[in-house]
N, C-alpha and C positions, 0 to 999 in steps of 0.2 A: 504494500500500500503505500501511496505517496503522501508525505505529510507537508504541508505548505506553511507559509509565514501566516497566511490567512486563516488556516486551520487552527495553528496555534493561538492567534488573536481571538479567534471565536471561542476557543475552548478557555479562555480567560488567562494566557500567558501574559505576564506583564511586558511592557515596551522593551526594557533594557535587555530582557532574556531573549525576546523574539530577535532583537538586533544583534545579541551575541551569537545565537544559532545561526542566524543566516549569514553572518560574517564568517563562521566555520564552514557551514555546509551549503550555502546558497539558498535561493528562495524556495527550493523544493527538494524533498530528499526521498528516495525510494527505500523504505525501510525493509531491508532484506535481512535475513539471518546473518549473511556475511558483514553487511553494513553494521549492524548492531554489535556483532563481536568485535569488529575492528575499532569501533567508538565506544566500546563498553566503559572505558576508564577516562572518557573525556568530560568528565563533569556534567554528564546529562542527568537530568532528575529523573531517573527512571520511575519513581514514585509518583511524581506529579503526572507524568505522561500515561502511567497506568490509570490513576485517578480520573484523569480529565479526557483520554483519548480512546480508551477502550471501552466496548458495550459491557453490559453486565455478565453475559455468558463468557466473553473473551477475558475479563476481569477474573472470574473464578478460575478460569483454566491457567492464567497466569499466576494466580495465588497456589494453586496446586503444584504446578510447575517449579516454583521457587521454594516451597516449603522445606524440602531437604537442604538446601543451600543456606537458608536462613538459619536452620537448626544447627548447622555446622558453624556458620559464622557467629552465631550467639554464643555457642560453647566456647569457641576461641576467644570471644571478648570476655566472658565470665571468667575464663581461667586466667587471662592476662590481666584482669582487673584484680583479682586475688594477690597476684604477684606484686602488682602495682601498690596495692595497699600495704604489703608486707615489707616494702622496703623504705630506708629512710632517705632515699634519694631526692635530689632537688627535682621541682616539677618538670622541668624541660627533660631532665635525663629519664625520668620515670616515664613520661609521655612517649619519648624515642623508643624506649624498651617495650611500650604497650603497642605502639604503632607496629614496631617489627615483628611482634609476636602474633599480631592480627593481620599482617599484610597479605600472606597467601590465602587465607579465608576470605578476606575482602575483596581480593582480585577473583576468586572464585564466585563469590556471591554477585558482584557486578556482572560478571559475565553470564551468570545464570538468569538475573534480571533482564539483561540486554535481549538476549536469546529469547527468553520465554515472553518478552513484550513483543519482539518481532513476529514470533509465532502466533500470539494471540491476535495480533493486530492484522495479520494476514490470512487468518482461519476463516 
């Protein structure tokens, strides 16, 4: 499915975000699985896209598809947070350790969300 700047505006995207996305991707994007995986880490707000661009059945399919990745990411965050709280490191050092501990799970989660969004959008 093609998403345009106009579709984003009609869905309620703010002007700065529409401008940012069109500067990155142009005025229209064919959201294929390949495109979604390529741009999974581009600061695309997949949550907003899901809530505002998917139909109810597509939203349910997206949630079902991303549930395993969400659980894995949530477990990684919980474990990293425990380690963060147990150390007397400075805030910046602790956050770096937390981010390092959750990075792989976050990447996998972002990719699962992007792929599930493209599949649900095109179903």
